[in-house]
C-alpha positions as CSV (number, residue, x, y, z in Angstrom):
1,M,0.1,17.1,-31.5
2,R,-2.3,15.1,-29.3
3,R,-2.7,12.4,-32.1
4,R,1.1,12.1,-32.2
5,A,1.3,11.8,-28.4
6,S,-1.4,9.1,-28.3
7,A,0.5,7.2,-31.1
8,T,3.7,7.4,-29.2
9,I,2.1,5.9,-26.0
10,L,0.6,3.1,-28.2
11,R,4.0,2.3,-29.6
12,L,5.5,2.1,-26.1
13,A,2.7,-0.1,-24.9
14,L,3.2,-2.5,-27.8
15,A,6.9,-2.5,-27.2
16,G,6.3,-3.7,-23.7
17,F,6.9,-0.5,-21.8
18,C,4.6,-1.5,-19.0
19,L,6.6,0.3,-16.4
20,T,5.2,0.2,-12.9
21,G,5.8,1.5,-9.4
22,S,6.6,-1.2,-6.7
23,A,3.9,0.4,-4.5
24,A,1.2,-1.2,-6.7
25,A,2.3,-4.7,-5.9
26,Q,-0.4,-7.0,-4.4
27,S,-3.1,-4.3,-4.7
28,A,-6.5,-4.5,-6.5
29,S,-7.0,-3.2,-9.9
30,M,-8.7,0.2,-10.2
31,T,-12.4,0.3,-9.9
32,F,-14.8,3.3,-10.5
33,R,-18.0,4.3,-8.6
34,V,-20.1,7.3,-7.9
35,E,-20.3,8.8,-4.5
36,T,-22.3,11.8,-3.2
37,L,-20.2,14.9,-2.1
38,D,-22.2,15.8,1.0
39,G,-22.7,19.4,1.9
40,A,-24.8,21.3,4.4
41,R,-27.1,23.0,2.0
42,C,-27.5,20.8,-1.0
43,G,-29.8,18.3,0.5
44,A,-31.1,15.7,-2.1
45,R,-29.2,17.5,-4.9
46,C,-25.7,17.1,-3.6
47,P,-23.4,16.6,-6.5
48,H,-22.1,13.2,-7.4
49,V,-18.4,12.6,-8.0
50,I,-16.4,9.7,-9.5
51,V,-14.2,7.7,-7.2
52,A,-11.2,5.9,-8.7
53,D,-9.7,3.4,-6.3
54,G,-6.9,0.9,-6.9
55,V,-4.1,0.1,-9.2
56,I,-3.9,1.4,-12.8
57,E,-3.8,-1.4,-15.3
58,T,-3.6,-1.5,-19.0
59,S,-7.4,-2.1,-19.1
60,T,-8.1,1.0,-16.8
61,P,-8.4,3.8,-19.5
62,Q,-11.1,1.8,-21.4
63,A,-12.8,0.7,-18.2
64,F,-13.0,4.5,-17.2
65,V,-14.6,5.3,-20.7
66,D,-17.1,2.4,-20.3
67,F,-17.9,3.6,-16.7
68,L,-18.6,7.2,-18.0
69,K,-20.9,5.8,-20.7
70,S,-22.9,3.8,-18.1
71,G,-23.5,7.0,-16.0
72,A,-24.3,9.4,-18.9
73,E,-27.9,9.9,-17.6
74,D,-26.7,11.1,-14.1
75,R,-27.4,14.9,-14.2
76,D,-25.8,15.4,-10.8
77,L,-22.6,13.8,-11.8
78,K,-19.8,16.4,-11.9
79,R,-16.6,16.2,-13.9
80,I,-14.4,15.4,-10.8
81,V,-12.5,12.2,-10.2
82,F,-11.2,11.4,-6.6
83,F,-8.0,9.3,-6.9
84,N,-6.8,6.9,-4.4
85,S,-4.1,4.8,-6.0
86,R,-0.7,3.3,-5.2
87,G,0.3,3.4,-8.8
88,G,0.4,0.8,-11.6
89,N,1.2,1.0,-15.3
90,V,2.8,4.2,-16.4
91,V,1.8,3.9,-20.0
92,A,-1.8,3.3,-19.0
93,S,-1.7,6.2,-16.6
94,M,-0.7,8.6,-19.4
95,A,-3.5,7.3,-21.6
96,F,-5.9,7.8,-18.7
97,G,-4.5,11.3,-18.3
98,H,-5.2,12.1,-22.0
99,I,-8.8,11.0,-21.5
100,L,-9.2,13.3,-18.4
101,R,-7.8,16.2,-20.4
102,D,-9.9,15.5,-23.5
103,L,-13.1,15.4,-21.3
104,R,-12.1,18.4,-19.1
105,I,-12.2,16.4,-15.8
106,A,-10.7,17.7,-12.6
107,G,-8.8,15.4,-10.2
108,V,-8.6,15.4,-6.4
109,V,-6.4,13.2,-4.3
110,G,-9.0,11.6,-1.8
111,R,-11.1,8.6,-0.9
112,F,-14.5,7.6,0.2
113,R,-15.0,4.6,2.6
114,S,-17.3,1.8,1.7
115,D,-19.1,1.9,5.1
116,G,-21.4,4.8,4.2
117,D,-19.6,7.5,6.1
118,S,-19.6,10.8,4.5
119,G,-16.5,11.7,2.6
120,P,-14.1,12.5,1.2
121,F,-11.2,11.5,3.4
122,A,-7.4,11.9,2.9
123,G,-6.2,9.6,0.1
124,E,-3.0,8.8,-1.8
125,C,-1.8,9.2,-5.3
126,L,1.5,7.4,-5.6
127,S,4.0,6.5,-8.4
128,A,2.2,6.0,-11.7
129,C,-0.9,7.5,-10.4
130,V,0.9,10.9,-10.5
131,Y,0.9,10.7,-14.4
132,A,-2.8,10.0,-14.6
133,M,-3.4,12.9,-12.2
134,M,-1.5,15.2,-14.5
135,G,-4.1,15.0,-17.1
136,A,-6.8,16.6,-14.9
137,V,-7.7,20.1,-15.9
138,R,-7.5,21.1,-12.3
139,R,-5.5,19.1,-9.7
140,V,-6.2,19.3,-6.0
141,A,-4.2,17.6,-3.2
142,P,-6.0,18.6,0.0
143,P,-4.0,18.7,3.3
144,G,-3.6,15.2,4.7
145,S,-3.6,13.5,1.3
146,E,-0.2,12.2,-0.1
147,V,1.3,12.5,-3.6
148,A,4.5,10.6,-3.9
149,L,7.1,10.1,-6.6
150,H,8.7,6.7,-7.5
151,R,11.2,5.7,-10.1
152,M,9.8,3.5,-12.9
153,S,10.9,0.0,-13.4
154,I,10.1,-3.4,-15.0
155,V,10.6,-6.6,-13.0
156,E,11.0,-9.6,-15.2
157,T,11.5,-13.3,-14.3
158,E,14.1,-15.3,-16.3
159,A,14.9,-19.0,-16.4
160,E,18.2,-19.9,-14.8
161,G,19.7,-23.4,-15.1
162,W,17.3,-26.4,-15.3
163,F,14.8,-25.5,-12.7
164,G,15.9,-22.1,-11.3
165,Q,14.8,-18.6,-12.0
166,R,15.9,-15.1,-11.3
167,T,14.4,-11.7,-11.4
168,K,15.7,-8.8,-13.2
169,R,14.8,-5.2,-12.8
170,S,15.3,-2.6,-15.6
171,F,14.6,1.1,-15.5
172,A,13.2,3.6,-18.0
173,D,15.7,4.6,-20.7
174,A,16.3,8.1,-22.0
175,P,13.6,8.0,-24.7
176,M,10.9,6.8,-22.3
177,I,11.9,9.5,-19.8
178,A,11.7,12.1,-22.7
179,V,8.2,10.9,-23.5
180,L,7.2,11.4,-19.9
181,A,8.7,15.0,-19.8
182,R,6.9,16.0,-22.9
183,Y,3.7,14.6,-21.5
184,A,4.2,16.5,-18.3
185,R,4.9,19.8,-20.1
186,R,1.8,19.3,-22.3
187,M,-0.3,18.9,-19.2
188,G,1.1,22.0,-17.7
189,V,3.3,20.3,-15.2
190,S,7.1,21.0,-14.9
191,P,9.3,18.3,-16.5
192,A,11.5,18.8,-13.4
193,L,9.0,16.6,-11.5
194,V,9.7,13.7,-13.9
195,R,13.5,14.2,-13.5
196,A,13.1,14.3,-9.7
197,A,11.2,11.0,-9.8
198,E,13.6,9.3,-12.2
199,S,16.6,10.3,-10.0
200,L,15.2,8.6,-6.9
201,P,16.9,5.3,-5.5
202,P,14.8,2.3,-6.8
203,E,13.1,1.5,-3.3
204,T,12.5,5.1,-2.4
205,M,9.2,7.0,-2.4
206,H,9.3,10.8,-2.1
207,V,6.2,12.4,-0.8
208,L,5.7,15.8,-2.3
209,T,5.5,18.8,-0.1
210,P,2.9,21.5,-0.8
211,E,5.8,23.7,-1.9
212,E,7.0,21.2,-4.5
213,M,3.6,20.8,-5.8
214,R,3.3,24.5,-6.3
215,R,6.8,24.9,-7.8
216,W,6.2,22.0,-10.3
217,S,2.7,23.2,-11.1
218,F,1.2,19.9,-10.0
219,A,-1.6,20.7,-7.6
220,V,-3.1,23.2,-5.3
221,S,-4.5,22.4,-1.8
222,Q,-8.1,23.5,-2.5
223,F,-10.5,24.2,-5.3
């Protein structure tokens, strides 16, 4: 079944289903780095975690695999990814989610600052990031962090007349929504979350409440 799901995602990508959330506009592509999860008792052996910060692009899943290979010798590196992302490419997010599930990696919504201050701090996982986070074997959205749904869309520019151009926005069709619903179910998340996202007005972001995250089996508030 996993092979069939991966093949479906690949076909969608080749067909041009690069559906995005508008929250991702003008943000930097996702990068990965290792940060230390400071604690009062661990000292020099505090665990290391992965920080995923930025927009999920088509290249992100492979970039994540390459990053893991580069850190294979880090014995203190835990299978935990801290997500801080405003969204991106939905198909790539599902591919990313499959990698997380295959490697049994947990996900937390949170961020680390680059100024050296101890983290983590409250973060955000918006729009397409939600689909990447679904793949984590355990999903945690601590108090203060935001998880928000957004309706998928493609914005295309078309020529108009001799010199003009216009933009056209199209939304996910029923087959694409069905793919997302099956993916959510396979990851242990209620497909009702997908239906809720796709019923939103195009410019609306809906921040999930702790009760909604529990009801749809998306995340808990602590490990």
